[in-house]
Steps between C-alpha positions, in 0.01 A plus 500: 500500500657826388469789745524862404462828682199726469622857464334836556478532124311168481256617768443831319444316171241273666315801645512670160359195321242392759369835618561732208727747680758678288845344525630804684200501734543129570873547572419790735242284677750218554763747625250658741400162643862401561591842643210474746599144592861608554401805707279289727770238555761768576265625773490138625129466423355171377349497152208261455380427147175306526503168310877537447690525828662719764838673498648569844827642630682275747792589721783246511710485814879517492658157487836331478599380156809351343697613197501190276841582348696564817286327762519818707196572718336838474184675614233554238334836565130533577290585196150526364362285223178475304308178521200389295224269613272387217124493553326167554351510149835570333670229706234247395537588132880476518483155660258340254 
């Protein structure tokens, strides 16, 4: 099964074809959606997209790691990461 990436351009093209927006309008719409998503995540707010899933920001604690080349131990700094939890419907469709 060949996997490929869906790009912003692909999303804008789909909006243009399915909904009749101009290509520029569709591209602006996609950019606005992603800008809003990004802004919300940077404010550490969850983003819930009904029938799709939820994006949340998680804090990871500092931990001890090891450099695989030298074997030297080092502390990995605390950081934030985005996690995605698919909705029940999406999970069911993926696992068919």
